[in-house]
C-alpha positions as CSV (number, residue, x, y, z in Angstrom):
1,M,15.3,90.0,67.8
2,S,13.8,88.8,64.8
3,N,17.0,89.8,63.1
4,L,19.0,86.9,65.3
5,R,17.1,84.1,63.7
6,N,19.2,81.5,61.6
7,Q,22.3,83.7,61.9
8,V,25.7,82.1,61.7
9,Q,29.1,84.1,62.1
10,L,32.6,82.2,61.9
11,I,36.0,83.5,61.6
12,G,38.3,80.6,60.0
13,N,40.9,79.7,57.5
14,V,39.8,78.6,53.3
15,G,40.4,74.8,52.6
16,N,40.3,75.1,49.5
17,A,41.2,76.7,46.1
18,P,37.0,78.5,46.3
19,E,35.5,76.7,43.4
20,I,33.5,79.4,41.0
21,K,30.8,79.1,38.4
22,N,29.4,81.4,36.4
23,F,26.1,81.0,34.1
24,E,24.7,81.6,31.4
25,S,22.0,84.3,33.3
26,G,25.1,86.0,34.1
27,K,25.0,85.0,38.1
28,K,27.7,83.9,39.4
29,V,28.4,81.3,42.3
30,S,31.3,80.7,44.7
31,S,31.7,77.5,46.7
32,F,34.4,76.4,49.4
33,S,35.2,75.1,52.7
34,L,36.0,76.8,55.6
35,A,38.1,75.5,58.1
36,T,37.2,76.7,62.3
37,N,39.5,75.7,65.2
38,E,38.6,75.4,69.1
39,Y,41.2,74.8,71.4
40,Y,40.9,72.6,74.8
41,H,43.4,70.9,77.3
42,K,43.1,67.1,78.2
43,D,45.4,65.7,80.8
44,G,47.7,68.8,80.9
45,E,48.1,68.9,76.7
46,K,46.5,71.1,74.3
47,I,44.4,69.8,71.7
48,Q,43.1,71.0,68.8
49,Q,39.8,70.6,67.2
50,T,38.9,71.4,63.5
51,D,35.4,71.6,62.3
52,W,34.9,72.3,58.3
53,H,32.0,74.2,56.9
54,N,30.4,74.7,53.4
55,V,29.8,78.4,52.4
56,V,28.5,79.4,49.4
57,A,28.4,83.3,48.1
58,W,26.0,84.3,45.2
59,G,26.6,87.7,43.0
60,K,29.0,90.4,44.5
61,R,29.9,88.9,47.2
62,A,31.0,85.4,44.9
63,E,33.1,88.1,42.8
64,L,34.6,89.1,45.6
65,V,35.5,86.0,46.7
66,E,37.0,85.0,43.2
67,K,39.1,88.3,43.6
68,Y,40.5,88.0,46.9
69,V,40.2,84.8,48.3
70,D,42.5,81.5,48.2
71,K,43.3,78.3,49.8
72,G,44.8,79.7,53.7
73,K,43.3,83.0,53.7
74,E,41.5,83.9,57.0
75,V,38.3,85.9,56.8
76,A,35.2,86.6,58.8
77,I,32.1,85.4,57.8
78,R,28.2,86.2,58.5
79,G,25.2,84.6,56.5
80,K,22.4,82.1,57.1
81,L,22.4,78.3,57.8
82,T,20.6,76.5,54.9
83,S,20.2,72.8,54.0
84,R,19.1,70.7,50.7
85,S,18.8,67.6,49.3
86,Y,20.0,65.8,46.0
87,E,20.0,62.7,44.2
88,T,23.6,60.8,43.2
89,Q,23.8,59.2,39.3
90,S,23.3,56.3,41.7
91,G,20.1,57.4,43.3
92,E,21.4,58.0,46.7
93,K,19.9,60.5,48.5
94,R,22.3,63.6,49.7
95,Y,22.0,66.0,52.1
96,V,24.3,69.3,52.6
97,T,24.2,72.4,55.4
98,E,26.1,75.0,53.3
99,I,26.2,78.7,54.6
100,L,25.0,81.4,52.7
101,I,27.3,84.4,52.9
102,N,25.6,87.8,53.6
103,E,28.9,89.4,54.7
104,I,32.6,88.7,54.1
105,L,35.9,90.2,55.7
106,F,39.3,89.2,54.6
107,L,41.4,89.3,57.5
108,G,45.4,88.5,57.8
109,N,47.9,89.8,55.3
110,N,47.6,86.5,53.1
111,E,46.7,87.8,49.8
112,K,45.6,86.2,46.6
113,S,48.2,86.6,44.0
114,K,46.7,86.6,40.4
């Protein structure tokens, strides 16, 4: 059961073109938002609820994201939930929760054109 700790699996659509950063050390990181939808019925009307998730990929996974992922692409991801904080230039403390990708699967046929 230890492999079930802090594991997230989501299927959703990429909300924006992934942001890619290359570091002087040669490391690469990619970040993007992922929308997941749930549906329910209220008073006979179908309601869609969309949740947005911050997703981060490093190394080889970031290279795959850069090559194959674009806005609207449906993907399945598996990873772990991470939290961090930072201070803005004005001194305000901000908190961020992200999903660090361990696996990514490209779904649908929305191919990225390069």
